[in-house]
N, C-alpha and C positions, 0 to 999 in steps of 0.2 A: 504495500500500499504505500510507503514511503518513496518507493520509486516512481510511482504514479505520479505521487504530489510533486518530487523533484521534476519530473518531465515537463508537468502541468506548467510550473513555475516557470521553467525556462520556455517555453511556449509564448507564455505571458510577455517574459520580459523582450524575446525577439518580436513579438509584435508591436511592443511599443516602442522599440529602437525604430522600426520599419516606419511608425507614424511620425518619429520625428526626424527622419531623412537617413537612418542609420547610423552606426557605431561611430563614422567620422565626423558626424555633422553637420555633411553637406544636406543641400538641398533636396527634398524627397524626389524621387524618380515616378514620372508617370507609368501606370498599367497599361499593357495594350489597349483595354478598351477605352482610356483617356489619353491615347496618343494624339498627335497633331494631325489637323485635315490634311497637311501638306507636310511631307518629309523632306522634300527639297526645295529650298528658296533659293532665290538669287537677291544678292543684298547689294545695292549701287553704294559705292566707296568713293569718297573726296580724300584723296592722298595727302591729308594732313595729320598732324597727332593726335588728333579727336578721336581718329579712327582707332586707333591702336588695342583699346579693349575689344574690339572685334576680333582681331587678330589673335590676341590673348585665347578669348574664347574658344576660337579653332583647334588652336594649338595644345590646349589645355584639354579638350575633347568635352567642353560643357555643352557643345550645341548635342554631339553625338549621344551624350547620357540624357538628352532631353528628348532623342529621336528625330533629331534635324540633321541632314546634311546642307553645308551653305556653299552656294559658289557666289564668289564677288566679280563686282562688275566695275571699272574704275568710270566714275562720272566727276564734273564739275560742279555741276550746282542740278537742283533738282528741276527746275523750270526747262533744262534743256532735252530732259527724258520724261517730261512728263507724260506724253503719250505712251511711253512703256510702263510707265507707273499705274496708269490707269487702265491698260489692257492685260494687266498680270505679267507683264515682261520682265518687270521687276518689283521684288514683293517688299520689300523695306529698305529704307535708304538712308543716308547721314543729310542732314539741313543744319544750316543754321536756323536759331528761330525767326530772325528778319525773313529769310524765303520762305518758310511754314507760313509766317503770318500774310505775307505779301499775296501766297497762292489762295490763302483762306480769303483774304479781303475782296481778290480778282473774281472771285466766283469760279474761277477755272476747276478747281475740285475741292472737297471738303478731305482734310488729311488728321491723321492723330499723332500725337508724339507718346513713342512707347517706351523709349530708356533716354534720359537726359546722358549728355556726356561730359561737357566743361560747363565752368562757372569760370569767369572771368578773374585773373590777379595782373596785380602790377607788372609791366614789362613785358607783356605778352603781345600786346601791339601798341602802335602810336603814330603820332604825325612826327615825319622824320625832315630834317634839312641838313644840307651840307654843312661841313665844318665852316666853312666861308662865308656862308648866307647872314646877311645883315638881318635876318629874322630872327627876334631873342625871345618873343613871348606871344602865347596866342591872339591877341589883340593886333600883332603886326599882318595876320592872315588877311584882314581886311583888303578884298580885292586882288587876291591872290590865287593862283592856281593849286589844287591839290588832288593829287592821283590817289583814285582808290582802285581796288583790284576790280569791282562792279559796283556801278551807281544803284542809289537806292538800296543799299544792302548795309551790311554791318559797319563798315568803315564809315559810310556818310552818316549812319544812327549815331552812332558812337562820338564822331567828331561834332556833329550838330548839337549833343548835347552839350558839349564843352565851350563851344561857342556861346551857345544860348547863357553858359553860366559866366562867361565873360562880357556879357551885354552885347553881342553881336547875333546874326541871325544867319541860317544856312544861306539865304540870299547873298549876304555880305562876301560870300565866295564862290569859287567855281568848281565843281567836282568833278575832276575829267578821269573816263576809265581807262585804266591800265596797267595790264595783268602784271602779277607781283613780279615776275620774273624779266619784266622790262622795265621796272618803274627805277631800278638805279641808275641806268643808262638815260632816261627821261630826266633825271635829278642833275645828272652832270652835263647834259646837254642843254641844260637851262629850259626844257619844253615844260616844265613843271616848277614853281615854287618849294614845293612841299609833298611827302608823299605818306598816307596812311597806308603803314604795312605791318606785317607781323613776323615771327620768327619761322624759319630762320633767317630771313632777310634784314630783320633790324641788324642782326650779329655783322652779317654781310656787309650791311652799308656804313657800320661804324669801321670795319676793319678796310674797305676800300675807298671810301669818300670821307673818312672822319667826322663822320655824319653825327649829330645832335639829335636827343628826344626831344622837341617842342612841345608836344603834349602827349601824356600817356594816356590813351583815350580808355583805360580800365581801371580809372580812379575816382574820386569825388563824385560825379554823381551817375558816375555808369560802374562803380565799383562792387566788383561781386555780379555783375550782370551775368545771367545763362546766356551761353554762346549756341550751343548747337546738341545736336542730339538724333536718337534713330526714330523713324517715322515709318508711317505706309497709310494707305489711302482709308477713308472710313470705310468705304465700300469693303474692302479686303479686311480689316478688322474685324467687322461684323460676318464675313463669310467665314472666317477662319480664326475663332476667338484662341481655340485651343493652341494654335501655332503661334499665334500673337504671344500668348502667355509663355509659352515655351521660350521663344525667342527673349521675352522679357527676364524671364529666370537665369537663362544661360550667359544673358550679356549683362546682367545686375552682379551676378558672381564675378565677371572680369572686371567690371567698374571697382569693385571693392579692391580687389587685386591691385589695380592700378593706382587708386588712392592711397594705397599702404604701402606699396613698392616702387619707387620710382624705375628700379633697375627692369624690372617686367615691363614699361614702357620703352624704356632704353632700347632695350633687346628686339622688338619687334618694329619698330618704326623702320630701320632700314630696309626691312623686306618688303614695304608696299612702298615707300617713298624713295625719292632721291636724296633724301637727307643722309650724309654720310654717319658712320658710328659714333665718330668723335664728336661732331656736331651733336647729334642727339643726345650724347649724355652731359653735355654744357648748356644748352640753350633753356631759355625761360621756358615754362609750360603753366597753362593754365589748371584749375583744380579739378580733377574728376568728381563727379559726383556720385553718389549712391542713393539718390532720392529724386523722385519726378513731383514737383510742385506748381501748381498753377499759380500760386501768388508770387511766385519768382518769376514766371513767364509773363505775368501781366505787367510788370516792369517795363519788359519791351514792349509790348503791345502799346503801352500808354507813352511811352517814348516816341514809337513810330506814330502814332497818333498827334501828338505835340507839334512832330517834327514835318506832317502834313505827306508821310509817307504812306498813309494808308486814308480810304476813304471814309471809314467808320472806326469806331473804338472796337475791338476786337474783345470777345470775352474770353479769356484763356482756359476757363474750366471745358471750353467746350473743343479746346485741343488736345486735351489729356485723354488717352485711351483708360477706359475702367480697368 
């Protein structure tokens, strides 16, 4: 009788461990009946450090444990591949919040954020000028040309917030679209007076042009601003709720690793970007998020509304997947 009781106790303990996600404390694994609607998904990846957790999750087998096989496709911005997103050619994708809100405001598509990737931190991006530039402070930008990688995106939004704080308006400057990789040449040639850029281009500009940061655009009115994350169309999320949840769980685990251990990020960045390992290990990074908060996203939506980048004020709660 004692043996039977011992066996029963062991079974109860095993079931308890299973309910809690296993003896290693990991996330609970789905049973066959609870598996994702889609087992193979295509993820649109912008080759920037924000994408690092996705590659950590692939390498660590987090997606595989959730029953997902992930194929990546390099993109530059969701707007350029929106037809593929809407027809199912791309399931989930990396997007800035500015792009997400712009698309939502345009009515082209309804999108849902699944996982937040990064929040802003000092030194990650800013408005640069050459070392010999006569511009010394933000007020000197009046009437000047500022290069941004894309107009009506994060660079314009963040810079506009700082212009407003200094008593200027976005109309007091000219935002000129110049790809990040071409901005140093534009500055050197004098085609623009300043450039809003990010790492690793900030480090390159300091080295090659003795550049100065005129405005750190993730401080003050934009301190801690959420930057980007992984999204899907609202229709896709509604049709594939278990797939979306599995994606969130796997990527959420990787986000926690990225937030806790810088070496995990440095190791994978060279595998999907053109950033050398030595540069990856020294450049300033934003903060990797471990939660998705509509109140944080609302800050972006409100700044966009105040800057005239959206027609209406977007309710951020409508952008977050349940």
